[in-house]
N, C-alpha and C positions, 0 to 999 in steps of 0.2 A: 910549643904549647899546644898546637893543634893536634900533634901526635898524642899527647897525654889526654886531651879531650876525646880524641877518637878512641883511645884505649878505654877510657872510662865509659864511653858510649857502648863500646863492644862488650865490656863487662856487664853493663846494665842489660843489654839485649840478651847476652848469654844467660844472665841470671833469670830473665823472664822465660827464656826457652827451657832452662833447667827446671824452673818451677812448673812449667807445663808438663815436662817429661815426668817429674816426680808425681804429679797428680794424674798422669795418664791422659792428659788432654790432647786432642788433636790440634795441630798448629792453627787451624782456622776457627776453632771452637773456643772463643774467648769469653763468651757470656756478655752480659750487658756491661758497657763501659759507662760509668757515671759521667754526666756532663757537669764540669765544674760550675759552681755558683757564679752567676753573673755572665756566663758564656752563652751567647745566642748562636745557634748553629744556622749558617746561612742557607737560604733557599737556592735552588739551582741558578736562577738568574742573578744572584748576588756573588757567585763564585767568579774568580778571575778566569780569564781565558785559558791560562795554563792549568788551573785546577780542573776546569771543564774538560780539557783535552785528556788529562790523566784519568779522569773519572767518567769518560764518555760512556762506558758500558753501563753506568748507573743512571744515565740521563733520564730515562723514562720513569724510573722509580724513586729518584732522589728525594723529591718533596714528600713522599709517603713513607720513606724509611724512618725507623726510630732514630731519635737524636743521637743515641749512643752509637749506632752503626755509622751515622754520618761523621761523628767525631773520629771514630777509628779510621774511616776512609781518608779523612783529611790528614790525620797523623801519618798514615801510610804514604800519602803524597809528599809530605814534608821529609820523611825518612828517605824516600826514594830520591828526592832532589839532593839531599845531603850526600847520599851515597854516590850519585852521579857526579857531584862536584868534587869528589875526592880524587887524588892522584892514585895510580896503581899501587904506589908504595904505601900510601895511607890506608888503602883497602886491605893490603896484605898485613899491615900492622894490626888492623882491627880484627882480621881473621885469626891472626896469631894470638891476640889477646883473648879471643873467644875460645880458641883451642886450649890455651893455658888455663882459663877459668874452668872449662869442662873437665880438664885433667886433674883439678884439685879434688881432694877427698870431700865428701858431702859436708862434713863439719867445717872445713875451711871455706867452702863456698858460702855456707851460712854466715860465717864470721865476716867474709868479704861483703856480703849483702848488708849486714848490720853496720859495718864500717862505712860503706857508701851512704847509707841512710844518715848516719851520724855526721859524715862529712858535709852533706847537703845543708845541715843546720848551722854550719860555721860561717863566719864572714868570708867574703870572696878572697881577701888577701891571705887569710889563714888556709883556705882551701888550696890556693895556688902553691903556697909553701909546702903543704903536705903532699900535694901531687908531685911537685918537683923532687921532694925527698924520696918518695916512692919510686919515681922514674929513675933516680940515680942509684938505686939499690940493686944488688944482684938478686936473682930468683930465690936463693937460699935465705937472704936477709928478709925478703918480702914474706916468705913462708914463716920465718921466725916471728916477724911482727904480727902476722895474722894469728899465729898460735896464742899470742898474748892479748889479742883483741883487734889489732889493726889500727890504721890511721884514724884519728879523731876519737879513738876509744882508749888507746894506751900509748905511752911514749915509745919511740922506736927502740929497737934493741941496741945495746951499748956498742956492739961491734959494727954498727952501721955508720958510726961517726968517722 
């Protein structure tokens, strides 16, 4: 299940990178990140020691940075921690998933993004079942499913049973 989650994360990260490429953005030029309602961005002295260590280069400026920049920095720390906690095999699966996503034609990448958005709206049990089904399919079956809409949008192709 972790491998499937890692693949989904890889696809999500790849989709964000592809979106930046499509817009011509530089990787570090993300623009303002909205701070979700009800979220209070911590001051420097409220960060955990681990967060402070990871963000040490921002120490002097942290409390003056816009909230959106601090949110992005904290998200980066979380992503870095998840990456470092992965085994080499999990990292390679994530890289392979990102390469596979990048190799899809643009229209299939967009269908994959739409499918992932729809998948996130389903109950957890249904998400797990669809991810398992996706994981058990061949690349050709996955492409065929994406052609018709993808998981959470259309039923799987008949030859996938």
